[in-house]
Structures are given as C-alpha cells and as structure tokens.
C-alpha positions in Angstrom: 2.3 7.8 33.3 3.2 11.0 31.8 0.8 13.5 29.7 3.1 12.7 27.0 2.4 8.9 27.2 -0.9 9.4 27.4 -1.1 11.1 24.1 0.8 8.7 22.3 -0.9 5.8 23.9 -4.4 7.5 22.4 -2.9 8.3 18.7 -1.5 4.6 19.2 -5.3 3.1 20.3 -6.5 5.5 17.3 -4.1 3.6 14.8 -5.3 0.3 15.6 -9.2 1.3 15.4 -8.3 2.4 12.1 -6.5 -0.9 10.9 -9.2 -3.0 12.3 -11.8 -1.6 10.4 -9.6 -2.2 7.0 -8.3 -5.7 8.0 -8.3 -8.0 4.8 -9.9 -11.1 6.7 -12.8 -8.9 8.2 -13.6 -6.8 5.0 -13.9 -9.9 2.6 -15.7 -12.3 5.1 -18.4 -8.5 5.3 -18.2 -8.7 1.6 -18.9 -12.1 0.8 -21.4 -12.9 3.7 -23.9 -9.6 2.5 -23.3 -11.0 -1.2 -22.7 -14.9 -0.9 -20.9 -16.6 -3.7 -23.1 -19.6 -5.6 -21.0 -22.6 -6.1 -18.0 -23.9 -5.9 -14.9 -20.9 -6.2 -11.5 -21.0 -7.2 -9.3 -18.4 -5.6 -6.8 -16.0 -6.8 -5.4 -13.5 -3.9 -2.3 -11.0 -5.0 -1.0 -8.1 -2.9 0.4 -7.5 0.8 -3.5 -8.3 2.5 -3.5 -11.9 -0.2 -3.2 -14.3 3.1 -5.7 -12.3 5.1 -8.0 -11.8 2.5 -8.0 -15.4 1.8 -9.0 -16.5 5.2 -11.4 -14.3 4.9 -13.0 -15.9 1.8 -12.7 -19.1 3.7 -14.6 -17.9 6.6 -18.0 -18.3 4.7 -16.9 -20.3 1.7 -15.8 -23.2 3.6 -15.7 -26.6 1.5 -17.1 -24.4 -2.0 -13.5 -23.2 -2.0 -11.7 -26.0 -4.5 -8.2 -24.6 -4.8 -6.5 -21.7 -5.5 -3.1 -19.4 -5.7 -1.8 -16.9 -3.0 1.1 -14.3 -3.6 2.5 -12.2 -1.0 5.1 -10.7 0.5 6.4 -13.2 3.1 4.9 -16.5 3.2 1.4 -17.4 5.2 2.2 -17.4 8.8 0.4 -20.8 9.5 0.1 -22.5 5.6 -2.7 -25.3 6.8 -5.6 -23.0 6.2 -4.5 -22.8 2.6 -3.0 -26.5 2.1 -6.6 -28.0 3.5 -8.6 -26.2 1.0 -5.8 -27.1 -2.2 -4.4 -23.6 -2.3 -0.9 -23.0 -3.2 1.1 -20.2 -1.9 4.2 -18.4 -3.4 6.3 -15.5 -2.4 7.1 -12.5 -5.2 9.5 -9.4 -4.3 8.4 -5.9 -3.4 9.1 -2.6 -3.8 10.8 -3.8 -6.9 10.2 -7.3 -9.0 12.7 -10.0 -8.8 12.8 -14.0 -9.7 10.4 -14.8 -7.4 8.1 -12.1 -9.0 8.4 -13.5 -12.3 7.8 -17.1 -11.2 4.4 -15.9 -9.9 3.5 -14.7 -12.8 4.3 -17.6 -14.7 2.5 -19.9 -12.0 -0.2 -17.5 -12.1 -1.0 -17.6 -16.2 -0.5 -21.6 -15.7 -3.2 -22.0 -13.1 -5.7 -19.8 -14.6 -5.6 -22.4 -17.3 -6.0 -25.3 -15.0 -8.7 -24.2 -13.0 -11.6 -26.0 -12.7 -14.4 -25.1 -15.1 -17.2 -26.0 -13.5 -16.1 -23.4 -10.3 -16.3 -19.7 -10.4 -13.2 -17.5 -9.9 -12.9 -15.0 -6.8 -10.0 -12.7 -7.4 -8.8 -11.0 -3.9 -6.3 -8.0 -4.8 -4.5 -5.4 -2.8 -1.5 -3.0 -2.8 1.8 -4.3 -3.8 0.6 -6.5 -6.2 2.4 -4.1 -8.8 5.6 -5.6 -7.5 4.7 -9.4 -5.9 3.8 -10.8 -9.7 5.1 -10.0 -13.5 5.3 -11.0 -16.6 6.9 -9.2 -19.1 6.5 -8.5 -22.5 8.8 -10.4 -25.0 11.7 -8.2 -25.5 12.1 -6.9 -21.6 14.5 -9.0 -19.5 14.1 -8.6 -15.7 16.4 -6.0 -15.3 14.8 -3.9 -17.5 12.0 -4.2 -15.3 14.1 -4.1 -12.1 16.0 -1.0 -13.3 12.2 1.0 -14.2 11.0 0.2 -11.1 14.1 1.4 -8.9 13.9 4.7 -11.0 10.1 5.1 -10.5 10.6 4.9 -6.8 12.5 7.7 -6.3 11.2 9.7 -9.7 8.2 11.4 -7.0 6.3 10.3 -9.8 2.2 9.9 -8.5 1.4 6.0 -8.2 -1.2 6.5 -11.2 1.6 7.5 -13.6 4.3 4.4 -12.1 1.3 1.9 -13.0 1.3 2.9 -16.6 4.9 3.0 -17.0 4.6 -0.8 -15.5 2.0 -1.7 -17.3 3.8 -0.3 -20.8 6.1 -3.2 -20.1 3.9 -6.2 -18.9 1.7 -9.4 -20.4 -0.4 -8.7 -17.3 -1.1 -5.2 -15.8 -3.4 -2.8 -17.4 -6.0 -5.5 -17.9 -3.6 -7.9 -19.6 -4.4 -10.8 -17.1 -7.9 -10.5 -18.9 -6.4 -12.3 -22.2 -5.9 -15.2 -19.7 -9.4 -15.8 -18.6 -11.2 -16.6 -22.3 -14.8 -17.1 -21.4 -14.2 -16.5 -17.6 -16.4 -13.5 -15.7 -14.7 -13.5 -12.5 -15.6 -11.8 -9.0 -13.3 -9.6 -8.0 -12.6 -7.9 -4.3 -10.5 -5.3 -4.0 -8.6 -3.6 -1.2 -7.8 -0.2 -2.4 -4.1 1.5 -1.9 -4.5 4.5 -4.6 -5.7 7.9 -4.5 -9.5 8.1 -5.9 -10.1 4.4 -5.2 -9.6 4.0 -8.9 -10.0 0.1 -9.7 -7.6 0.5 -12.9 -4.6 2.1 -10.6 -4.9 -0.7 -7.5 -2.3 -3.5 -8.5 -1.9 -2.1 -11.5 -5.1 -3.1 -12.7 -4.5 -6.6 -13.7 -8.4 -7.0 -14.7 -9.0 -3.6 -15.6 -7.8 -2.5 -19.3 -5.5 0.7 -19.6 -6.7 3.2 -22.1 -4.9 5.7 -24.2 -1.5 3.8 -23.2 0.7 5.2 -25.8 -0.6 8.3 -25.9 -0.2 9.4 -21.9 3.2 8.1 -21.8 4.8 11.2 -23.3 3.1 13.6 -21.1 4.9 12.1 -17.6 8.4 13.6 -18.7 10.3 10.5 -19.0 13.7 9.9 -19.8 15.0 8.9 -23.0 16.0 5.8 -22.0 12.5 4.5 -20.6 10.5 5.7 -23.2 12.2 3.6 -25.2 11.6 0.7 -23.2 7.8 1.1 -22.8 7.8 1.8 -26.5 9.5 -1.7 -27.1 6.8 -2.7 -24.3 3.9 -1.3 -26.0 4.4 -3.4 -29.3 4.4 -6.9 -27.4 1.0 -6.0 -25.8 -2.4 -7.5 -27.0 -4.2 -4.6 -29.2 -7.9 -5.4 -28.0 -8.8 -6.7 -24.4 -11.9 -8.5 -22.9 -14.4 -5.7 -20.8 -13.4 -5.7 -17.1 -15.2 -7.4 -14.9 -16.7 -5.3 -11.5 -14.4 -4.7 -9.2 -15.8 -4.4 -5.3 -14.0 -2.1 -3.1 -14.0 -3.9 0.4 -11.5 -1.5 2.1 -10.7 2.2 1.4 -8.9 4.4 3.0 -11.6 6.6 4.2 -13.0 3.4 6.0 -9.6 3.6 8.1 -9.8 7.3 8.6 -13.5 6.8 9.4 -12.8 4.5 12.6 -10.2 6.8 13.5 -12.3 9.3 14.0 -14.9 7.6 15.8 -12.3 6.3 18.2 -11.3 9.8 18.9 -14.8 10.7 19.6 -14.7 7.5 22.0 -11.7 9.2 23.7 -13.4 12.8 24.4 -11.5 14.2 21.6 -12.4 16.9 19.3 -11.9 15.8 16.0 -11.0 17.5 12.6 -11.1 15.0 10.0 -9.4 16.3 6.6 -11.0 15.6 3.3 -8.3 17.1 1.4 -6.2 13.8 -0.2 -2.7 13.7 1.2 0.2 13.9 -1.2 2.9 15.9 -2.4 6.4 16.3 -1.1 6.7 14.5 2.1 8.8 17.0 4.5 6.5 19.9 3.3 3.7 18.2 4.1 5.2 17.5 7.6 6.0 21.1 8.2 2.6 21.9 7.0 0.8 19.8 9.2 2.7 20.7 12.4 2.5 24.4 11.9 -1.4 23.6 11.5 -0.9 21.7 14.8 1.3 23.9 16.7 -1.1 26.9 15.9 -4.4 25.1 16.6 -7.0 24.4 18.5 -7.2 21.2 20.7 -8.0 17.8 19.6 -6.8 15.3 16.8 -6.6 16.2 13.2 -7.0 13.1 11.0 -5.4 12.9 7.4 -4.7 10.5 4.7 -3.2 9.9 1.4 0.3 9.2 0.1 3.5 12.2 -0.2 6.6 11.4 -2.1 10.2 11.9 -1.2 12.9 12.4 -4.2 15.6 9.9 -2.8 19.1 10.7 -3.3 21.9 8.6 -4.8 22.5 6.6 -1.8 19.6 6.9 0.7 19.6 5.9 4.1 17.0 4.1 5.8 13.2 4.8 6.4 10.3 6.1 3.8 7.6 8.6 3.3 6.2 8.5 6.6 9.1 8.7 8.7 10.5 11.7 6.6 7.2 13.2 6.9 7.5 12.7 11.0 10.9 13.8 11.1 9.8 17.2 9.4 7.2 17.7 11.7 9.0 17.3 14.6 11.4 20.2 13.7 8.7 22.6 14.2 7.1 20.9 17.3 10.3 20.7 18.9 10.1 21.5 22.8 6.2 21.5 22.5 4.8 19.1 25.5 1.1 19.4 24.1 1.9 18.3 20.3 2.5 15.0 19.0 1.9 13.5 15.2 2.2 9.7 13.9 2.3 9.0 10.4 2.5 5.5 9.4 1.4 3.2 6.6 -1.3 1.2 7.1 0.2 -2.1 5.4 3.1 -1.7 8.3 5.6 -1.1 6.3 7.5 2.3 5.2 9.9 3.1 2.2 13.1 0.1 2.6 12.4 -0.3 6.2 10.8 -2.8 8.4 8.8 0.2 10.4 5.1 1.3 9.8 6.3 4.8 10.1 7.1 7.1 13.5 5.1 9.0 16.3 7.3 12.2 17.0 6.7 14.7 19.7 8.0 18.0 21.2 10.9 15.9 22.5 11.6 13.8 19.5 14.9 16.4 18.5 16.5 15.9 22.0 16.4 12.5 22.1 17.8 11.8 18.8 20.6 14.8 19.1 21.9 12.6 22.2 23.3 10.0 19.7 25.2 13.4 17.9 22.3 12.9 14.9 21.7 15.9 13.0 18.0 15.8 12.3 18.2 18.6 8.8 21.0 16.4 7.8 19.2 13.1 7.4 16.2 14.1 6.2 18.5 15.8 3.3 19.9 12.3 3.2 16.7 10.3 3.0 17.5 8.8 6.2 14.8 10.0 8.6 14.6 6.3 9.8 18.1 6.4 11.5 17.6 9.6 13.1 14.1 8.2 14.8 15.0 4.8 16.0 17.9 6.8 18.3 15.1 9.1 19.5 12.7 6.0 20.2 9.7 6.7 17.9 9.4 4.5 15.3 6.4 2.3 14.9 6.6 -1.3 14.5 3.4 -3.3 13.7 4.4 -6.0 11.5 2.2 -7.0 8.4 -1.1 -5.7 8.9 -3.2 -7.5 6.6 -4.2 -4.2 5.2 -2.9 -1.5 2.9 -4.9 1.8 2.8 -2.2 3.8 2.0 -0.7 6.3 5.0 -2.1 7.8 7.9 -1.1 11.0 9.8 -2.8 11.6 13.2 -1.7 14.6 15.1 -2.9 15.7 18.5 -2.3 18.8 20.5 -3.5 18.2 23.9 -5.9 21.0 25.7 -4.8 22.6 28.9 
C-alpha cells in the first residue's frame, strides 16, 4: 500500500467517525433514553433522516408507539418495523418538490387531524423536509413551487434566505403546520443542517413561526416575477400562529466535526479544528483551503459548513462538494503529501448520487487522461464528470443523517 493510499484511508476513516456520531437512529435513541417520554406516542418523521430517526424512537418506545407517518427521500430499506407499529410511509421529492411532495403534505395534514387524542405527538425533523413535503397556499400551484425552487437552487442565496422564500408560498412552512395542531403540544427532535443550528430554518421551520416575513423578502434582491409570487403567497398565510414548541437538537455539525477530530487524534495526527463556518463560493473556498493545506504544517484540518455554486444554464454532473474538491485539486497537483475530502453528510451532493470527492496530488493527471479539462469542468458545473474519470468520487448511499458538509484536509509529515 502506498503512502497516498494510507492517507486516503485515514481521511475516509475520519469521515466515517463523523457520520457515526450524528447518525439519526443513535441520536434519537440517546435523546429519548436521556429524557424518556410518558405514555403512548404517535410519530411524525420528515426529512432525509426520517427512517433512521424513527427506528431510534422505536428502539426506546417499543409498543408505546401507536402509529405515525414517515416522509423520506426513498422507501424504507425494510418497511416491516414501521408497519408493525402502524406507521405509514411516503416518499417525497428532493431537491425540487413534485406531486409526491404535495401528496405527502396533504396526507400529513390529514393524519394530524386523525392522530389519537390520548397519545402525544413526537416530531422527528431533519434536512430535506423543505422539499419532501409541501402544501402551497391557494393560488400557488406545483409549477410555481417547482420553478421557484429551481431558481433558488441556482441563485447562490444562503439557506435561510431560500427558506424564507419557500415559506411565503406554503401553508405548512414557517410554523404553518402549527395551525393543524390545535390544543396539541408536540415534542420535537431535530437534526440540524443549517448555519447556527437555527430551529426556524431546519426543514423551513415547519413548527417555528416565521416572524417579519413580508418585511424581509424585498431585501433579498429577488427578481420581480418571484416577488409577485411571494406577495400572492403571503396573502394566503394565517396572520397569527400558535407559539413554537421546544426544539431539541440531537445532532449538529459540531458533533460530526468533534468526532472526526477525536478519530484523527487517535490516529496520532495533529488536528486543527476550524471554528469558522465554511460558506461562500465553493470554488473560492476550495482554492483557499488547498493553499492553506499546501503551505501549512503536517496534520489534518477539519472544516464544516455549506458553500454555494452559481449554476450555468445547463449544469453538468456534481455538486458543491465536488466543485470545491476539484478547485482544491488544481492547487495541490503534483503534491504527494496533500489530500482533501469534501462531502455531504447526507450522502448526496448536488444532482449526483455521490457524497463528494477525495482528491490528492495525482487527481489532475488521472482525470486528464480522459481528455477532460478541470477548469472547463468547473466553469460548466461539471466537476463530477472529471472526478469520475480520476476515480476520486465518494459514494456512501443514504447515511441516515444530514448535518451539512465536511471538509477534511490532510498534509502528511516527513
């Protein structure tokens, strides 16, 4: 095994430790074991980690779970544990809502009205809920919702701003779902996939009223056609909403970063845990991180956050992590001592089925053997095609969690 292989193995091991620390099943099981719920429970789980979070709840509740609804990105790997407890499941669409997302929204509202009155409601919320479930206000149709979401995904706006726009068009976002929970105070466990771990941004804040929504939208620099739609949507939202319940955060980005750091120390590596949230244009951040890596001391640098990519009219394959990694590869080309991993903790990145990429000093050489130009691929938002050719893509499949992105940069010592 080469030195490069050892370095790649170390970074993958750190990434695995990070995912294990924030996996939904374990996170929910720990939270409910620490503070056990009383009586019977009816579960609502929405998001990319919906199935794993539900299994964690069932580990603790057992027969005290009397039903529920799970809305995820894909069908459960094994639906029997859910069916055995009377839990229905539905699949929504991500990252752009479709008919399934609207059907899930309709079912959710109906199920809340039918939930047993003598049972408490336990909500399990994770990233992706914004797209997986939707119920637009009157006057806003599916074509509007899809067009707005496509524009937002290529706009470069931060997630908080994107979710305020989504909320303006929705009956259930921004606390709207509370209107369908009369006289019910649910318990809410959430996995945070947003900067600052703001509960009002996770899943577009289904159970957290969005304040000053109308006043904040004009400052976002939205195009006139979108401002017209948000104005129409705001007219259909309720003026007053019940207060938000307490939101318990059971897994966060900082937990994943801390686990990666501990794993690195266990491997005998020097660790720099970057306290600054990683944001901004993915290519620029990749270039900066590669420069720091190339010129710094041996050890591993651990960063976390969520960058953005402004998409061209016809983007290629990949996502922000692959874009960041390829930009970094340009700066560490030829360096046998430098490696960088950038990946989404949910196991997906942009329009690809890959979590991200792990690049090294040989990435450019391997990728150009297929006649590809890395700079051209970056310009066309097609980093995934180059990284597939270089053999540097990371594929995990669904991870059962979503706490944004991790970047792990390793410089080996002499």
